[in-house]
N, CA, C and O atoms as a GROMACS GRO file, in nm:
protein
  152
    1MET      N    1  -1.765   7.542  -0.381
    1MET     CA    2  -1.847   7.489  -0.271
    1MET      C    3  -1.772   7.494  -0.138
    1MET      O    4  -1.825   7.537  -0.035
    2GLN      N    5  -1.645   7.449  -0.144
    2GLN     CA    6  -1.566   7.447  -0.021
    2GLN      C    7  -1.543   7.589   0.033
    2GLN      O    8  -1.548   7.612   0.154
    3ILE      N    9  -1.518   7.682  -0.058
    3ILE     CA   10  -1.491   7.820  -0.016
    3ILE      C   11  -1.614   7.881   0.052
    3ILE      O   12  -1.602   7.945   0.156
    4SER      N   13  -1.730   7.862  -0.007
    4SER     CA   14  -1.851   7.919   0.051
    4SER      C   15  -1.883   7.853   0.185
    4SER      O   16  -1.935   7.918   0.276
    5LEU      N   17  -1.851   7.724   0.198
    5LEU     CA   18  -1.874   7.656   0.325
    5LEU      C   19  -1.783   7.714   0.433
    5LEU      O   20  -1.827   7.738   0.546
    6ALA      N   21  -1.657   7.736   0.398
    6ALA     CA   22  -1.563   7.795   0.495
    6ALA      C   23  -1.611   7.934   0.534
    6ALA      O   24  -1.604   7.973   0.651
    7PHE      N   25  -1.660   8.011   0.434
    7PHE     CA   26  -1.710   8.146   0.460
    7PHE      C   27  -1.830   8.140   0.556
    7PHE      O   28  -1.837   8.217   0.651
    8LEU      N   29  -1.923   8.049   0.528
    8LEU     CA   30  -2.040   8.034   0.615
    8LEU      C   31  -1.998   7.994   0.755
    8LEU      O   32  -2.049   8.047   0.854
    9ASN      N   33  -1.905   7.899   0.764
    9ASN     CA   34  -1.859   7.853   0.895
    9ASN      C   35  -1.801   7.968   0.975
    9ASN      O   36  -1.828   7.982   1.094
   10LYS      N   37  -1.721   8.051   0.909
   10LYS     CA   38  -1.660   8.164   0.978
   10LYS      C   39  -1.766   8.263   1.025
   10LYS      O   40  -1.757   8.316   1.135
   11ARG      N   41  -1.866   8.287   0.943
   11ARG     CA   42  -1.973   8.380   0.982
   11ARG      C   43  -2.053   8.325   1.100
   11ARG      O   44  -2.082   8.396   1.196
   12VAL      N   45  -2.088   8.197   1.091
   12VAL     CA   46  -2.165   8.133   1.198
   12VAL      C   47  -2.086   8.131   1.328
   12VAL      O   48  -2.139   8.160   1.435
   13LEU      N   49  -1.957   8.096   1.317
   13LEU     CA   50  -1.873   8.089   1.437
   13LEU      C   51  -1.853   8.228   1.496
   13LEU      O   52  -1.852   8.245   1.618
   14GLY      N   53  -1.836   8.328   1.408
   14GLY     CA   54  -1.819   8.464   1.458
   14GLY      C   55  -1.942   8.509   1.534
   14GLY      O   56  -1.932   8.571   1.640
   15PHE      N   57  -2.059   8.477   1.481
   15PHE     CA   58  -2.184   8.512   1.547
   15PHE      C   59  -2.197   8.438   1.680
   15PHE      O   60  -2.236   8.495   1.782
   16PHE      N   61  -2.162   8.308   1.676
   16PHE     CA   62  -2.170   8.222   1.794
   16PHE      C   63  -2.080   8.276   1.905
   16PHE      O   64  -2.121   8.285   2.021
   17VAL      N   65  -1.956   8.311   1.868
   17VAL     CA   66  -1.860   8.362   1.966
   17VAL      C   67  -1.905   8.496   2.023
   17VAL      O   68  -1.893   8.520   2.143
   18SER      N   69  -1.958   8.583   1.937
   18SER     CA   70  -2.001   8.716   1.984
   18SER      C   71  -2.125   8.704   2.073
   18SER      O   72  -2.149   8.791   2.157
   19GLU      N   73  -2.202   8.598   2.055
   19GLU     CA   74  -2.321   8.579   2.138
   19GLU      C   75  -2.285   8.527   2.277
   19GLU      O   76  -2.363   8.540   2.371
   20ILE      N   77  -2.167   8.468   2.288
   20ILE     CA   78  -2.124   8.415   2.419
   20ILE      C   79  -2.073   8.530   2.505
   20ILE      O   80  -1.978   8.598   2.469
   21SER      N   81  -2.138   8.550   2.618
   21SER     CA   82  -2.099   8.661   2.704
   21SER      C   83  -1.998   8.617   2.811
   21SER      O   84  -1.916   8.697   2.856
   22GLY      N   85  -2.004   8.489   2.850
   22GLY     CA   86  -1.914   8.440   2.954
   22GLY      C   87  -1.771   8.427   2.903
   22GLY      O   88  -1.746   8.359   2.804
   23SER      N   89  -1.677   8.493   2.972
   23SER     CA   90  -1.538   8.488   2.928
   23SER      C   91  -1.480   8.348   2.945
   23SER      O   92  -1.390   8.308   2.870
   24GLU      N   93  -1.530   8.273   3.042
   24GLU     CA   94  -1.483   8.136   3.062
   24GLU      C   95  -1.519   8.049   2.943
   24GLU      O   96  -1.436   7.972   2.894
   25SER      N   97  -1.642   8.061   2.897
   25SER     CA   98  -1.686   7.984   2.782
   25SER      C   99  -1.605   8.022   2.659
   25SER      O  100  -1.564   7.936   2.581
   26GLN      N  101  -1.582   8.153   2.643
   26GLN     CA  102  -1.507   8.202   2.529
   26GLN      C  103  -1.364   8.149   2.533
   26GLN      O  104  -1.307   8.111   2.430
   27ARG      N  105  -1.307   8.146   2.652
   27ARG     CA  106  -1.170   8.100   2.667
   27ARG      C  107  -1.159   7.952   2.631
   27ARG      O  108  -1.058   7.907   2.577
   28LEU      N  109  -1.265   7.877   2.661
   28LEU     CA  110  -1.266   7.734   2.629
   28LEU      C  111  -1.290   7.710   2.481
   28LEU      O  112  -1.230   7.621   2.422
   29ILE      N  113  -1.379   7.789   2.422
   29ILE     CA  114  -1.421   7.767   2.284
   29ILE      C  115  -1.325   7.826   2.182
   29ILE      O  116  -1.305   7.768   2.074
   30SER      N  117  -1.265   7.940   2.214
   30SER     CA  118  -1.175   8.006   2.119
   30SER      C  119  -1.066   7.915   2.064
   30SER      O  120  -1.047   7.912   1.942
   31PRO      N  121  -0.992   7.840   2.148
   31PRO     CA  122  -0.888   7.750   2.095
   31PRO      C  123  -0.947   7.643   2.005
   31PRO      O  124  -0.884   7.603   1.906
   32LEU      N  125  -1.066   7.595   2.038
   32LEU     CA  126  -1.130   7.492   1.955
   32LEU      C  127  -1.162   7.547   1.818
   32LEU      O  128  -1.141   7.480   1.717
   33ILE      N  129  -1.214   7.669   1.814
   33ILE     CA  130  -1.251   7.732   1.686
   33ILE      C  131  -1.127   7.758   1.602
   33ILE      O  132  -1.125   7.727   1.483
   34SER      N  133  -1.024   7.816   1.663
   34SER     CA  134  -0.902   7.847   1.586
   34SER      C  135  -0.838   7.718   1.536
   34SER      O  136  -0.781   7.714   1.427
   35ASP      N  137  -0.847   7.612   1.616
   35ASP     CA  138  -0.790   7.483   1.576
   35ASP      C  139  -0.870   7.424   1.461
   35ASP      O  140  -0.814   7.364   1.369
   36TRP      N  141  -1.004   7.442   1.466
   36TRP     CA  142  -1.093   7.386   1.364
   36TRP      C  143  -1.082   7.462   1.232
   36TRP      O  144  -1.093   7.403   1.125
   37LEU      N  145  -1.059   7.593   1.241
   37LEU     CA  146  -1.050   7.675   1.120
   37LEU      C  147  -0.915   7.664   1.049
   37LEU      O  148  -0.901   7.708   0.935
   38ARG      N  149  -0.816   7.605   1.116
   38ARG     CA  150  -0.683   7.597   1.057
   38ARG      C  151  -0.680   7.512   0.932
   38ARG      O  152  -0.575   7.495   0.871
   0.00000   0.00000   0.00000
């Protein structure tokens, strides 16, 4: 269950990040995502 949740989270976050076109937003969100996925 935990593995599939992590997999889903990564897919959703990847989609979310790729949908963000503003580099400022990406710069703000990227550290949060990497910190959350650790």
